[in-house]
C-alpha positions in Angstrom: 0.0 0.0 0.0 1.2 3.5 -0.9 0.8 6.3 1.6 1.8 9.9 0.8 4.7 11.0 3.0 6.0 14.3 1.7 2.9 16.1 0.4 0.4 16.7 3.2 -2.9 17.8 1.7 -5.5 19.8 3.6 -8.2 18.5 1.3 -8.6 15.5 -0.9 -10.8 15.9 -4.0 -12.2 12.9 -5.8 -12.6 13.7 -9.5 -10.8 16.1 -11.8 -13.9 17.4 -13.6 -15.2 20.9 -13.6 -16.7 20.9 -10.1 -13.5 19.4 -8.5 -11.2 21.8 -10.3 -13.3 24.8 -9.2 -13.1 23.6 -5.6 -9.4 23.1 -6.0 -8.9 26.6 -7.3 -10.7 28.2 -4.4 -8.8 26.1 -1.8 -5.3 26.6 -3.3 -6.1 30.4 -3.8 -6.3 30.5 0.0 -2.8 28.8 0.3 -4.1 25.4 1.3 -3.0 22.2 -0.2 -5.1 19.9 -2.4 -4.7 16.3 -3.5 -6.7 15.6 -6.6 -7.5 11.9 -7.3 -9.1 10.4 -10.4 -9.6 6.9 -11.6 -8.9 8.0 -15.2 -5.7 9.1 -16.9 -4.4 12.6 -17.1 -5.7 12.7 -20.6 -9.2 12.9 -19.2 -8.7 15.9 -16.9 -11.7 18.2 -17.2 -14.2 15.2 -17.2 -17.5 15.5 -18.9 -17.3 19.3 -19.2 -14.6 18.9 -21.8 -17.0 17.2 -24.1 -19.9 19.6 -23.6 -21.3 22.3 -25.9 -20.2 24.8 -23.3 -23.6 26.4 -22.5 -24.0 28.5 -19.4 -27.2 29.9 -17.9 -27.0 33.6 -17.2 -29.6 36.1 -16.2 -29.6 39.7 -17.6 -26.2 39.3 -19.1 -24.5 41.9 -21.4 -25.1 39.5 -24.3 -28.8 39.3 -23.6 -29.1 43.1 -23.3 -27.3 43.6 -26.6 -29.7 41.1 -28.3 -32.7 43.0 -26.9 -33.6 40.4 -24.4 -35.2 41.7 -21.2 -34.4 39.2 -18.4 -34.6 39.5 -14.7 -34.1 37.4 -11.5 -37.9 37.4 -11.0 -38.6 36.0 -14.5 -35.8 33.4 -14.2 -37.2 32.4 -10.7 -40.6 32.0 -12.3 -39.2 29.8 -15.0 -37.0 27.7 -12.6 -39.7 27.0 -10.1 -42.3 26.2 -12.8 -39.7 23.8 -14.3 -38.4 22.2 -11.1 -41.9 21.4 -9.7 -40.5 20.9 -6.2 -43.1 18.9 -4.2 -41.3 16.7 -1.7 -40.2 17.1 1.9 -36.7 16.3 0.9 -36.7 19.3 -1.5 -35.8 21.7 1.3 -32.1 21.8 0.5 -32.6 21.6 -3.3 -34.9 24.7 -3.0 -32.2 26.5 -1.1 -29.6 25.7 -3.7 -31.9 26.7 -6.5 -32.5 30.2 -5.0 -28.8 30.6 -4.3 -27.9 29.6 -7.8 -30.4 31.9 -9.4 -28.9 34.8 -7.4 -25.4 33.7 -8.5 -26.5 33.5 -12.2 -28.1 37.0 -12.0 -25.1 38.5 -10.1 -21.6 37.3 -9.4 -21.5 34.5 -12.0 -20.7 36.6 -15.1 -17.8 38.4 -13.5 -16.6 35.1 -11.8 -16.2 33.2 -15.1 -15.2 36.1 -17.4 -12.4 37.1 -15.0 -11.0 33.6 -15.6 -10.9 34.3 -19.3 -14.1 32.5 -20.4 -15.7 34.4 -23.3 -19.2 34.0 -24.8 -20.5 34.2 -28.3 -22.6 37.2 -29.1 -25.8 35.1 -29.9 -27.7 33.8 -26.9 -29.4 30.5 -27.5 -32.9 29.5 -26.5 -33.0 26.0 -25.0 -36.0 24.3 -23.4 -38.6 26.6 -24.9 -41.2 25.1 -22.7 -44.6 23.6 -22.3 -46.6 26.5 -23.6 -47.5 28.1 -20.3 -46.1 31.2 -18.7 -45.8 29.7 -15.2 -44.9 26.1 -16.3 -41.8 24.5 -17.7 -39.3 26.3 -19.9 -37.2 29.4 -20.5 -39.4 32.5 -21.2 -36.4 34.1 -23.0 -33.0 33.0 -24.4 -30.5 32.3 -21.7 -28.1 29.7 -23.2 -24.7 31.4 -23.4 -22.3 29.3 -25.5 -18.6 29.7 -24.5 -16.3 30.7 -27.3 -14.4 27.4 -27.2 -17.4 25.2 -26.2 -16.7 22.9 -23.2 -13.0 23.2 -23.6 -13.3 27.0 -23.3 -15.2 26.6 -20.0 -13.0 24.0 -18.3 -9.7 25.2 -19.8 -9.1 28.1 -17.3 -9.7 25.8 -14.3 -7.3 23.2 -15.7 -4.7 26.0 -16.1 -5.2 27.1 -12.5 -4.8 23.5 -11.3 -1.4 23.1 -13.1 -0.3 26.5 -11.8 -1.1 25.4 -8.3 0.8 22.1 -8.8 3.8 24.1 -10.0 3.7 26.2 -6.9 3.5 23.1 -4.6 -0.1 23.6 -3.5 -1.6 20.8 -5.5 -0.8 17.3 -6.4 -2.5 15.0 -9.0 -2.9 11.3 -8.6 -4.4 9.8 -11.7 -5.4 6.1 -12.0 -6.4 6.3 -8.3 -9.9 4.8 -7.8 -11.4 5.4 -4.3 -13.2 2.4 -2.8 -13.8 3.6 0.7 -14.0 6.7 2.8 -12.1 6.4 6.0 -13.9 7.6 9.1 -12.8 8.2 12.8 -15.3 9.3 15.5 -18.0 10.0 12.8 -15.7 12.2 10.9 -14.3 11.5 7.4 -10.5 11.6 7.6 -9.3 10.1 4.4 -9.7 7.7 1.5 -8.7 4.2 0.6 -8.6 2.7 -2.9 -6.9 1.0 -5.8 -4.1 2.2 -8.1 -5.0 1.2 -11.6 -2.5 0.2 -14.3 -1.4 2.9 -16.7 -3.3 3.3 -19.9 -2.7 5.2 -23.1 -6.2 5.3 -24.5 -7.3 8.6 -26.1 -9.5 11.0 -24.0 -13.0 9.5 -23.4 -12.2 5.9 -24.4 -12.7 3.2 -21.8 -9.6 2.4 -19.9 -8.5 -0.8 -18.1 -9.5 -1.6 -14.5 -6.4 -3.7 -13.7 -5.3 -3.1 -10.1 -1.6 -2.9 -9.4 -1.6 -1.6 -5.8 -3.7 0.1 -3.2 -3.4 3.6 -1.5 -4.5 5.4 1.6 -4.4 9.2 2.0 -5.5 11.4 4.9 -6.7 15.0 5.0 -8.9 17.3 7.1 -11.6 17.4 4.3 -12.7 15.2 1.4 -14.7 16.4 -1.5 -16.6 14.0 -3.8 -16.7 15.4 -7.3 -17.1 12.1 -9.2 -20.0 12.9 -11.5 -23.3 11.0 -12.1 -24.3 7.6 -13.4 -25.3 8.2 -17.1 -23.0 5.5 -18.5 -24.3 2.9 -16.0 -27.5 1.9 -17.8 -28.3 -0.7 -15.2 -28.5 2.0 -12.5 -30.5 4.3 -14.9 -33.1 1.6 -15.4 -33.2 0.8 -11.7 -33.9 4.4 -10.8 -36.2 5.0 -13.8 -39.5 6.6 -12.6 -42.9 5.4 -13.7 -43.9 9.0 -14.6 -41.6 8.8 -17.6 -43.2 5.6 -18.9 -41.4 2.2 -19.2 -37.6 2.3 -19.1 -36.2 2.0 -22.6 -34.8 -1.4 -23.6 -32.3 0.4 -25.8 -30.4 3.5 -24.9 -27.2 5.1 -26.1 -24.7 6.8 -23.9 -24.0 10.6 -24.0 -21.2 10.3 -21.5 -18.0 8.2 -21.2 -17.9 4.8 -19.5 -16.3 6.2 -16.3 -19.5 8.1 -15.4 -20.6 5.0 -13.3 -22.1 6.5 -10.2 -20.1 4.3 -7.8 -19.0 7.0 -5.4 -22.7 7.5 -4.4 -23.0 4.1 -2.8 -19.5 4.6 -1.2 -20.7 7.8 0.4 -23.9 6.1 1.6 -21.7 3.6 3.5 -20.7 6.4 5.9 -24.2 7.7 6.3 -24.7 10.1 3.4 -28.3 10.6 2.3 -29.0 10.3 -1.4 -32.3 11.9 -2.5 -34.3 12.2 -5.7 -32.7 9.2 -7.3 -35.6 9.0 -9.7 -35.0 12.4 -11.1 -32.9 12.3 -14.3 -32.3 14.1 -17.5 -32.1 12.1 -20.7 -32.5 13.3 -24.3 -34.8 12.1 -27.0 -32.7 13.4 -29.9 -29.8 10.9 -29.7 -28.0 9.5 -32.7 -25.5 6.7 -32.8 -22.0 8.1 -33.4 -20.6 6.8 -36.6 -17.1 7.5 -35.3 -17.4 6.5 -31.6 -14.9 7.2 -28.8 -16.5 5.6 -25.8 -18.8 2.4 -25.6 -22.3 2.9 -27.1 -21.3 6.5 -27.9 -24.3 8.7 -28.8 -24.5 12.3 -29.8 -27.4 14.7 -29.2 -28.9 16.8 -31.9 -29.5 20.3 -30.6 -32.5 21.0 -32.9 -34.1 24.2 -34.1 -37.9 24.1 -34.0 -38.7 23.3 -37.7 -38.2 19.5 -38.1 -41.4 17.5 -38.1 -41.3 14.9 -35.3 -43.0 11.5 -35.6 -43.3 8.6 -33.2 -42.3 5.1 -34.3 -45.8 4.5 -35.7 -45.7 7.6 -37.8 -47.9 9.9 -35.7 -46.7 13.5 -35.6 -45.9 14.6 -32.1 -48.3 17.3 -30.8 -47.4 20.5 -29.1 -45.6 21.1 -26.7 -43.6 18.1 -27.9 -41.8 20.0 -30.6 -38.0 20.0 -31.2 -36.2 21.9 -28.4 -39.3 22.5 -26.2 -39.9 20.0 -23.4 -37.3 17.2 -23.1 -38.8 15.1 -20.4 -42.4 15.6 -21.6 -41.4 14.5 -25.1 -39.5 11.5 -23.5 -42.7 10.3 -21.8 -44.8 10.8 -24.9 -42.4 8.7 -26.9 -42.2 6.0 -24.3 -46.0 5.9 -24.1 -46.0 5.0 -27.8 -44.6 1.6 -26.9 -41.3 2.3 -28.7 -38.2 4.1 -27.5 -37.2 5.6 -30.9 -38.8 8.3 -33.0 -38.2 10.2 -36.2 -37.4 13.6 -37.5 -38.4 14.4 -41.1 -36.9 17.6 -42.5 -35.3 19.2 -45.5 -31.7 20.2 -46.5 -32.7 23.8 -45.7 -33.6 22.9 -42.2 -30.6 20.7 -41.5 -28.3 23.4 -42.8 -29.7 26.1 -40.5 -31.0 24.2 -37.5 -28.9 21.2 -36.7 -26.1 21.5 -34.2 -24.5 18.5 -32.5 -23.7 18.6 -28.8 -20.1 18.2 -28.0 -16.8 20.1 -28.3 -15.5 17.6 -30.9 -18.6 18.2 -33.1 -18.2 21.9 -33.3 -14.6 22.6 -34.5 -15.4 26.2 -35.5 -16.4 27.2 -32.0 -14.1 24.9 -30.1 -11.1 26.1 -32.1 -12.3 29.7 -32.1 -12.2 29.7 -35.9 -14.1 32.8 -37.0 -13.9 32.0 -40.7 -15.3 28.5 -40.1 -18.0 29.9 -37.9 -19.1 32.4 -40.5 -19.3 29.5 -43.0 -21.7 27.8 -40.5 -24.0 30.8 -40.6 -23.8 31.7 -44.3 -22.6 28.6 -46.0 -24.7 26.5 -48.4 -24.2 23.3 -46.4 -24.6 22.3 -42.8 -21.5 22.4 -40.6 -19.0 19.7 -41.5 -19.7 17.3 -38.6 -23.4 17.4 -39.4 -22.8 16.7 -43.1 -20.5 13.8 -42.0 -23.3 12.3 -39.9 -25.7 12.8 -42.8 -23.3 10.9 -45.0 -22.0 8.2 -42.6 -24.5 8.0 -39.7 -26.6 4.8 -39.6 -29.6 6.9 -38.4 -29.7 9.2 -41.4 -31.7 8.7 -44.5 -31.6 11.0 -47.5 -34.0 10.8 -50.5 -35.5 13.0 -53.2 -39.0 11.5 -52.7 -41.2 10.9 -49.6 -42.2 7.4 -50.8 -38.6 6.3 -51.0 -37.8 8.0 -47.7 -40.6 6.2 -45.8 -39.6 2.9 -47.5 -36.0 3.3 -46.2 -37.2 4.3 -42.8 -39.1 1.1 -42.5 -36.1 -0.9 -43.6 -33.9 0.8 -41.0 -36.2 0.3 -38.1 -37.2 -3.3 -39.2 -40.7 -2.7 -37.7 -42.5 -1.8 -40.9 -44.7 0.5 -38.8 -44.8 3.6 -41.1 -47.6 4.1 -43.6 -46.6 6.3 -46.5 -50.1 7.7 -47.2 -50.5 8.7 -43.5 -47.2 10.5 -43.2 -47.8 12.2 -46.5 -51.2 13.5 -45.5 -49.8 14.9 -42.2 -47.0 16.7 -44.0 -49.3 18.0 -46.8 -51.6 19.4 -44.1 -48.8 21.2 -42.5 -47.5 22.5 -45.8 -51.0 23.8 -46.7 -50.9 26.0 -43.6 -48.1 28.1 -45.2 -50.4 29.5 -47.9 -51.5 32.2 -45.5 -49.8 34.5 -43.0 -51.9 33.0 -40.2 -52.3 29.4 -39.2 -53.7 27.1 -36.5 -50.6 24.9 -36.5 -48.7 25.6 -33.3 -45.3 24.7 -34.7 -45.8 27.0 -37.8 -47.0 29.8 -35.6 -44.0 29.4 -33.2 -41.5 29.5 -36.1 -43.0 32.7 -37.3 -42.8 34.1 -33.8 -39.3 33.0 -32.9 -37.8 34.5 -36.1 -38.6 37.9 -34.6 -35.6 37.2 -32.4 -32.4 38.1 -34.3 -30.4 35.3 -32.8 -32.8 32.7 -34.1 -33.4 34.4 -37.4 -29.7 34.7 -38.1 -28.3 31.4 -36.9 -30.9 29.0 -35.6 -34.3 28.9 -37.3 -34.9 28.3 -40.9 -37.4 30.4 -42.9 -40.7 28.7 -43.2 -41.0 26.6 -46.4 -42.9 23.6 -47.6 -41.4 20.3 -46.7 -42.5 18.5 -49.9 -41.5 21.2 -52.3 -38.6 19.6 -54.3 -36.7 22.9 -54.4 -36.2 22.6 -50.6 -34.9 19.1 -50.8 -33.5 16.6 -50.6 -35.7 15.1 -47.8 -34.0 13.8 -44.7 -35.2 11.4 -42.0 -33.3 10.9 -38.8 -34.0 8.0 -36.4 -33.7 9.3 -32.8 -32.8 7.3 -29.7 -33.0 7.9 -26.0 -29.6 9.3 -25.0 -28.6 9.0 -21.3 -27.0 12.1 -19.8 -27.5 13.6 -16.4 -28.4 12.6 -12.8 -30.7 15.3 -11.3 -30.8 13.8 -7.8 -27.8 13.1 -5.6 -26.1 13.4 -2.3 -27.9 15.8 -0.1 -25.8 18.8 0.9 -26.3 22.1 2.8 -25.4 25.5 1.2 -21.7 24.9 2.1 -21.8 21.7 0.1 -21.3 19.6 3.3 -22.8 16.2 2.9 -25.9 15.5 5.2 -27.3 12.4 6.8 -30.9 11.3 6.6 -31.5 13.4 9.8 -29.9 16.5 8.2 -26.8 16.2 10.4 -23.5 17.1 8.7 -20.9 14.4 8.1 -17.8 16.2 9.3 -15.0 16.4 6.8 -17.2 15.3 3.8 -18.4 17.5 0.9 -20.1 16.8 -2.4 -20.1 19.0 -5.5 -21.3 18.8 -9.1 -23.5 16.1 -10.5 -22.9 13.6 -7.7 -24.8 16.2 -5.5 -27.5 16.8 -8.0 -25.6 20.0 -8.8 -26.3 21.2 -5.3 -28.4 20.0 -2.4 -29.3 16.7 -3.9 -31.2 18.1 -6.8 -31.4 21.8 -7.3 -33.2 21.3 -10.7 -36.1 19.4 -9.3 -37.8 17.3 -11.9 -36.5 19.2 -15.0 -33.7 21.5 -16.1 -33.6 24.8 -18.1 -30.3 23.8 -19.8 -27.0 25.7 -19.4 -27.4 24.9 -15.7 -25.2 21.8 -15.5 -21.8 23.3 -16.1 -22.9 26.3 -14.0 -24.0 24.0 -11.2 -20.6 22.4 -11.2 -18.9 25.8 -11.0 -21.3 27.1 -8.3 -21.2 24.0 -6.0 -17.4 23.6 -6.4 -17.0 27.3 -5.5 -19.2 27.0 -2.4 -17.3 24.0 -1.1 -13.9 25.5 -1.9 -14.7 28.8 -0.2 -16.1 27.1 2.9 -13.0 24.9 3.2 -10.7 27.9 2.4 -12.2 30.0 5.2 -12.1 27.5 8.1 -9.4 26.2 10.3 -8.1 22.7 9.5 -8.6 20.0 12.1 -5.4 19.1 13.9 
């Protein structure tokens, strides 16, 4: 067994993702020492945040004001509470975290991240457009601020801070160190025990070996769990799947690497930690199988604009509010209630060119690499962004055809279920197209597209001008088979506002903190039942900051 002799950390942090790195920055800024452990290789520093699209939820930002968006803490609170739907006794701490996070997003957050060097694109995106009610689910205004650099642009400054702290002697990394047990003495967490895994040279995100070559034991005054959620552990996802979302899908694809396994949750529970809201989760319905996968069962999410026509597996057009980009979990339930876990987009080349973005830093080289020329080509070019066109050409879930009859035929071949009736689908699309003959319509999706193009950000870079799907000049026609894509855990370890882990009786477990997704991004689930998007990376930063500042400001135990 290996024990650290020379470096004496004040705090041990489990996980080198965004939340753990933020906490490490705050602690080392105060002159205290941090030991950062991770079961993965150094290649994977930054965790899931590295792979993200890099969206951050901000309230009344300079970008919003420049785009003519009038936002406020009161409006954001209305949207958050209508979305979260807090209704449980154990929602006490999640409510406290939600309120604190809203104030952070409306106040300190912008200065906090921009001071680190994070920059935002001028267009503010409009994610989770809602269920159609003012007081219900969804964002009333655009709040999705994409980092210039995507997820790499968000996590990069925190990685730089960690390496600078390492150079100054305040931080030490221990990669390939998998924690198996929290060490306790007198009801206080005093250290960690675990396995040292064999070195591995896999590329970032790829599954690494789990061969044990030794064990370790380290001690510190405080331990922070920043290990992420359980999105790659489909067995746990199905075990926690709530009845309200219908039957758990038999087939799912993974939106996160294999190391997002949720194992630290049960390890924390062994020392009395209380996990709440296990049934609250955030999975996407617009998943496509990656034709060039990095991790096992690798899926990518389409970030859709609002114009694609959405059909269930039987060929029935989804009703409002289950439109692209509106209500993720409502749409998930609607699809599951069809008896099948897949669905279809039918669209045109004009729509895919303007409206399809793929979630992930690697799928957006123009923004990730801060390539202005390539970004302008995305906005004004004749084709969709290169990665989207690559999926259209190589992705197993994409079908392209000049005629609807051939398209439906190939859709049935791909699914193997032969559920789609050409005449039925044609009649639904013709009915929709007929609505475009006037400046007014009773079709909710058509009316929404007309409304949303009044926002410059959507008109310029996100929403295609209305056109008839079956008009050949708008073709070719495209069908995309969509899968359920696992992503986020909304519940987690219950914590107070200092990120200290709590027991079932709300007593603090001395020496133990939890941040990021493992804590439901704060309190054991600050999002409630649903999320407004752009709030996951921000929740990691906020909870990591809270834990780090609390530890930085207190005296260490002897």
